[in-house]
N, C-alpha and C positions, 0 to 999 in steps of 0.2 A: 643192712646192707646191697641196694639196689643193683642188681647186675644189668647187662646189656638189654638182656630181653625183658625185664622189667622195663623198664624206663622206655623203650619202643610200645609196648602195649600201652603203657598210661600214657604218653604221648600220645599214642593213636586216639584214645579214648578223651584225655583232654582238648583235642583238638576238636574230634567229632561233636563232643560237648560244647563248644564257645561257639562254634557253626550252631547247633540247634538253639543255643539261646541268643546268639545276631538276630534268627527268625521272630524268636518270641519275643523281645524287646525292641527291634526297629520293628516291625511288621505286624505282629501281632499285639502286640500292646495298644497303638491304634484303634483296632474294633474294643478291645477292653475298656479303654478309657477314653472313646469317641461320644462325643457331644454336640450331635448335629446344632447349627445356628438359630440361633429365635427369629423367627421370622415375625416380624413389625404387622403384614399381613400375608392374608393367603392368598391364591391365584388359583380358579376354574377353569381351565382350560378344555376345549373338547376334544375329546378322545375317542378313538378307535381302538376297540378290545378286536381281538386278533384271535382267534380259536380253531386249529386245524382237528380234524378229526377223521379216521377210519374206521369204520366198525363199531362203533364205541353206542351204541344208543343206549346202554345200560348209565355207563357215565355220564353222559350230556344228561341225563335224567334225572340222577342227584344231584349234579353239580352245576350246570348251568341256569339253573333259576337264581344259584346264590351270585350268579353274574349279573344276571338280570336285575337284580331286586336291588344295588345297591344307591346306595344316598347321597346322589347328584345334584345338584342344581344347574349346571351346566349342561351343554349339548354332549351327545354321547351316542355310540353305536355299539352293536356289538355283533361281528362278523365271522358267523362259523361257516368254513372253508369245508366242504363235506367232499374228502377225497375218494370219491370210486368207491362210496361204501356198499356192501350188498344185503346189511342187515336194516332192521329199522329206522334206521338215521334220519331219511329220506322222509319220512313218513312224520317220524318225533318233531323233526323241525321246522313243515309247513303249519303244523297243526300249533306249534309254541306260537311260531309268529303269527298268529290271528289272535294271540292273550299280548305280547311283546311288540309294538312298534318301531320300539329299536331293535330285533332284532332283524339282521341279516343275511340271510342263508347265502352260500354262494356254490355253486350243488359243482363237481369237476365232473366229468365223463369219460376220460379219456386218460390215459395215463401218459405222463412227461417223458419222452426219448430222450436216454443218454441224462437225466436227471434224476438218480435214486435218490431216496430219504423224500421229509420233509419239506427241503426250500420249495420244490415248484407251487404247489400249496398254499405257502406260505406268502410264497411273491404274489400271486394272485388274489392274495387276501389285504396283499400292503398294496396290491395296484388299485385295490375296489375302496380303499379307505375314502373318506370324506373329509377326515381332519389331520394336521399333522403331527401330534401326538398318538404313538403309537404304543399301546400297551398289552404284551404278549401272556399267555398262560394257555394249558393244555386244558384238553376234556376229561382228564380224570383230576383238576387240580378244583379247588375249593378258596375263594378269598376268606379268611380267618372273620372279617369282620363284614359291614354293610359300609363301611370304611375305606376299603382297599382300593378304590378308585382314587378316591378325592386325597390320603394320603401319597399315592404315588405320583401323581400327577403334579401335587406340589413340591416336588423336591426339582420342579423347573426352574431354575432361575437364567439371570442373563450368561451368553455362552455355555449352556446347559445342553446336551442332546442327548445322552445317554442316561440311564438312572438303573442302579442294579438293586434288585429287590433276594429276598429269601424265599425259596419254597420249602416248607416243611414237609415233616410225613406224620400221620398219624400218630401215635401213642399206642402201642399195644404190647399184649401181653408176651412174652417169650425172646431166646437169645438174638433171633436173626431180627427181628425189629429193633432192637438195641445196634446192634452192627449195622442195622439202614442206617438210622438216626445217625449214628456217631459218624460214619464214612461223610453223612449229607452235610453234617456241622463241620467236620475236619476241610471240607470242601468249599462251604462258604465262608471259612475261618480263612483263609487262602486270599481265595479272591474279592474278600470284600477289604481284608488289608492292605491287600496289594494297592487296590482302588485310592483307598485312602492315604498311601503310601505315594501317589502320583505314577503307578506302574498297573495300569488297570489293563488285567488281560484276558479275562470272561466274564459270561453271567450266563445262567439256567434260562432255557425258554418255559419255566414253572413261572416264573415272574421277573418279568423282563421289558423295559420301556427304551424307547429310542424314538427320534423323529424323523417323518416320512424323507425328508429331504436329503438327512445321512444317506439314508437307503438308497434314494435310486441317485447322491453324488458318488456312492464309490460302488455305482452297477451293482446293486442288491448281492448277490452269491455269485455273481459269475466269476470269480477268482476260484471258488472252490465248487463249484455244482455238480464237479465228477465224484467227491463223497458225500456220503450216505450221513451222513452226521455233520453237525458243526452249525445248524442253522442260528443257533445262538451262542457256542462260544465262538468258534473260528470268524465270524462276524465282527463280534465284540476286540476280538483277537486283533481285527484290520483295522477298524476304525474309532476306538476306544482311544483318547489319550487323556493325559491329568487336569487338562481344563475343563474337557468336555464331559468328565462321568462323575455320577454324585451317587453316592448308595442311600438307600430307606430300611432301618433297621426297627422302625413301629411293630408292636406286633399286631397291629391292625392292620398292616399293611404285607400282612405273610400272606402265601398259598399255602393251601391243605392236602399231600396227595395222599390216596393210598397204599403202601407199600408192599411190595411183592411177598408171597407169602412162602414161598418154597428158596432154597437157595440156587437150584436151576436158574428159574428163571432171573434172579436178581444179578448170577453172574453172566448173563445175558445181557443185563440191560448194561451195566457198567462196562462190559468188553467193547458194546457199540459206543458209549461215552468215550471213553477213554481213547478208542481208535483216534479222534481226531487230535488229540498231544502234540502227536508227531508234526504238526502242522502250526504251530505257534511261531511266532515271532523267535528268534534266535534267543535274544537277551532272557524271554519268558521261559522258555528251555532249559536255559542253563540255570536259572536262579531255582525254581521248582525242582529240576533235577539235583542242586545242590542240595537242594531243601530232603527232600524223598531218596537220595544215598546217605544221609546222613542219618535220617530217622530211625533206617532199615538197619544202619550197622549200630544204634549207641547201643542193643541191648546185645547184641553178641558180644562188642568190646568190652561193656561193664561188665561179662559173665568171665571173660579173659583176662580182664583188667582184678578179678575178685581172685580167682585161680591161680594166677599164672605171675602177679605182681602184688604189691601191697596193697591189701583188703583197707586199711584204715583212709590211705588216699581215695581209692576209688569210690569209696562210698559219699567220701565227702564231695567228691565231685558229682556223683550223682545225685545227691542230696539238693547241693544245690540246683540243677536242673529242676530235678520234681518238685521243689518248692514253688519254683521262681512258672513252670507249665501250671501247676495246682492255681496259682494266685491267678492267673492269664484267664485259663481255659475256667474256670469261675465264673469271673467276670462277662466272656463271652458266650456262655452257656445261657448266662442268666439271659443275655441282650437278644439272644435268639431265640429263648424262650424253652430251652433243654437240660433248664437245670437239674434235671430227674437224673441225667446221665452222669454229673459230674463224680455224685461218690464213686462209682466205679469206672473214673476216666484212666484210672495208671493202667488196669486189667485192659479196656477197650485200646489204650496205647499201647501195651504190648503185641495186640492183636495186632496192629498195624504191621508190625514185622512179619507176620505172615499174610497178611492181604496183601503186600509188595510182592509176594512172590507169585500169590494166586495169579495176580493181574497185569505184571509185565510181560506177559505174554502178546498182550493190547498193543505193545508199541511197534510191533509189527506182523500180528496177525489182520487178514483181510476181512474188515468188518463187513457185517449184516449190511444189506443192499435194502432191508426193508425198514421203514421208519417208525412202525408199530410194532 
């Protein structure tokens, strides 16, 4: 016979699991079974690719040729905004410009007062762009294929103003690489699924496209110029809506970045990224907070249910979520080319409990003023 404590613990675990199943079946299922509309014709719009860089000559040397050598028949340009670099970036860009006439280096010689982060150089790049469709990536990113530009711009249809892409990380050996890739997958699982559900709330600057007119209509980054981060997610959070946002999950349309190789560098990077979440629209903060809090509480309540209540009921509840999550994660990981993580997805999901503890201070800690 169940006692009051048993009922309370099992009820709490059941409610938490129900909320998790809601997110899995209402939101994440959309990405798992997403099938893009078959296009009867492809379009080739003129595109301005924009990359901001500061002291990243090595990254540019490794990755910029992959952007410049895209197979694209329509007009395109690659604007690289060199933000006060003191390394060999200037000389490298000027030398490469002689080989690639579609490369347009823009050299900034002064810092923007009271505008920390990447927003000022990115604004300069957008204002310098010749074409309406903008495609953003970073200096440490390389397109996954020579069709990246084609695939991303082809998502524009009537009414589309924003296209969200996936920015992956290189697959390497080691635990840290798995943690980085799983966190990246988990983040994309959320923002891509929410977009498919008609609630776009962010994008990643490693692979993001929107229209130039949209940028000026919303007065650029003026609403959050004082915040160091958010040149990608805060702008999308402000400007995106259900009818204007599309996603692209074609593997040829991914970008690939070199992951951090130390926990310290990764934690610093994630702190900078998460510091912008407090500025999202209220409805997005509430939904994301509900998902994260129930995700965080799931395993502690499962253990409590095993120890304090009926282990058979607790195990049955756990298995429902475990099987549902396994199916949806398998499909989503396959779509985002992260299927090698699926074998250990349950261990990585347990890791997320500690991940939340590690990064929750980012919600109130003052972010770094540097964008690089």
